[in-house]
N, C-alpha and C positions, 0 to 999 in steps of 0.2 A: 567230293564225290560219290557214293555209298558202294562197295565190291563185297559181290560176294563169292567171289570161286575163294579155293580150298587156297593154302598157302605153307609150305612147310614148316615145318617152327623154325631151323634155323638157317632157313633159305633169305638171302637178301632181296630188297625187291622194291622199287621204285612206289611210295605211296604218294597219294595226292592228299586233300582233305576234307574232313567232313561237311556237307551241304549246314548251313548255317545260318542263323539272320542274328541283326543285331537290338537290344532293348537301348532305351534311352539312359540308362545307368551304367555305362562302359557294359555293358555283358553281352554274353552267346548265347543262343538260344537254341542247343541243337532236337532235333527233331527225327527219331529216328524211327521209320518204318517197314525196312526191310530187313531182313533177319543176315549177317553174315559170319564169316568163320570167327573167334575170339582171337588169332592175331593178328587179323585185318584189321579189326575195330581196336584193337593196343596199337598198331602201328598209327593205323591214320589219327587216333586220338592224341598221339605224340606228337606227330609234325603238325597237328591243326595246333594246341594249344602253345607250340613253340611261336607258329604264326600270331595266331590269336596276342602274345605275352610281347610281341615284339610291335603290334599293333596299340599296344598302351589297355586291352581289355581289361580290368578286373575279375570276373566271374563266368561258370561254365556254367549253362543250368542243360541235364540231360534228360530229356522226352523220350520216353520209349514205355511201349505196351508189356503187359505181363508175358508175352509170349516171349519179348526177346529178352528177358531180365537174365539170362544167362552171358550176355555183354557186362552185367554191372559189375561183375567180378574181379575183370583186371582192371578197373577204373582206381579202383582202392589198392597200395601197394605200399610196400619201404621197401625200403634198400637192404638186403641182409649179406653180410659175408663167412668165409668157411676163412679160419686163419690156417697159415701154413707151418707155424710154431706156436709155442708157451703150450699153455694145458688144454687147448679147445683141439690142438695138432690130431688128424686124424677121425675125430669123433664123430665127422658128419653135422656136427652142429653148427646151425644156421645163427649168428648173432651179429647185434648191429654194429656199424663198426666202431672203434673205439682210438683211444690216444691219449698223449698226455698235452696239459697246457702248459705253452713256453715261459718261461719270464717275460713279464711284462707284456703278456699276450690277453688280450680278451677273450670269456668263454664262446663268445658268439663267432671270434674268429676263431677261433680255435677246433669249433667243429665244424664251420665249413671249410677249414684248410686240410681236416682229418680226409672228410670225406672225397673233398678233388683229390687227396694225396693216394688213398685207398683204392676209391672205384672210378675217378674221373670225371666225375661228376661235381659241376657248379652249382652250387645252392644258394639260397637268402635264407638269414636266421628268423626264424616264428618269434619260438617260445623257449623257455626252461620249464621241461615237463614235470620233472622230481630232481631230488639231489640227493646223496646218500653220501655218511659220513662211517669212517669206521678208524680203529688206529692200530698203531703196530704193524704198517700196510710196508708200503716200498723203503728202504733203509729206515725201517723201525718208528717210519714216520706218521702222522696222521694222513688219512685220503679223503677227498671231498672228489666225488663221482657226478656229474650232471648229467644229466638224458636230456637232448636239445630235442626240437623241433625244426624241420627246415624244409624248404621247399624248394623242390628239384628246377634248376632252370636248364637245366640239358638232361637225357634222359640214357643217349648212348654210353654205357659202361667199359671203361678201358681201365681191370684192377690192376693192382701194384702187384708185380710177378714177384717179385723177392717177400713181400710178406702175407700177401692174398692167392689162398688155395682157388677160389673160385666167390665168384658175387651176382647175386641174381636182385633184381625186382622180384617181389614175395608177397603175397595175399597177406592180409594181417591175419586171418584167421589162423594160415598153417604155422606162420611165425609162432604164435601163442600157440598150438596146440603140439608140438613140439616136447616129447615125455620130458626131454630135459629142464623146459622151461614148467615143468608143474613138477618136479622133484627140486626143482630148488625157489626157494621161498623168493630171495630179493630179483629175481629173474621173472619170476612169475608174475611178482607183482607190478613191475616196469611191462612186462606182456601185457596185462588187464587195463595199466594206462596205455597203451597203443590200442589197445579194440574201444574203450571209454571213449577218445578223443577222434575215433574214426566215425562214432553214432553222434560226434557232437556234444559228447554226457562229460567232459572234463576241459577244462581252460586253465593253459598252465599260464607263466609269469612271462609277460613280456619287457624287455629290455629297453629303459629309460637312460638318456644319455644324459648327464650332468657333469655341473661344477660346482667341487667339494667349496665350502664356505671359507677353509683355507688352503687353497689353493686352486688352480688355473686348469690342471691336468684332469682330462675325461675320462668320468666315471661312468658308472651305471646302476640305476638300481631296479631290480626284478620285482615286478610286481604285476595282479590282475587290474590294478586302480585304472 
């Protein structure tokens, strides 16, 4: 059901699903014809995607007229947090969730775990978008940082109060346009990757599980192949 009633941003409401039809390729087609409030559309879209995912649907096609282009904005967002401690404390900078990989933990598992811990969001690993190497970092050791793309399986944020000051779904453009991102080269580069990925102009590295020639232990090759 499509609704056009105005809803305050912080008000909790019971939402229905968007009207949709199904194609023959496990996809969903949403043809929007009536205007609605952005907050209502966001809630409807999130509830609908959760239901369609449970039904095994693989993709969603949004069809809308140029008059409804304002509804596209809330459809493409990333998860951003403000940290309560450390170098970012009190800066107001919105950043991607970060953390450390535990000994014996896969990169993909670590990324999903950290997002779950910091924001309460369940995710599925998709790609490594980039990685950075630096030396004399933690305990004077070399450090590798991996930027991962995850697909959310839930959307209601439950932030980790002990470490996270605030968390939100943030338009990719707003994230990239922060002054901090523009003034710091490495963060600016990552922000540009996020923008390119949003526009389908960038491909990351997918994880291929394999067994090595000398061991049956599980390992991964990350590649575009």
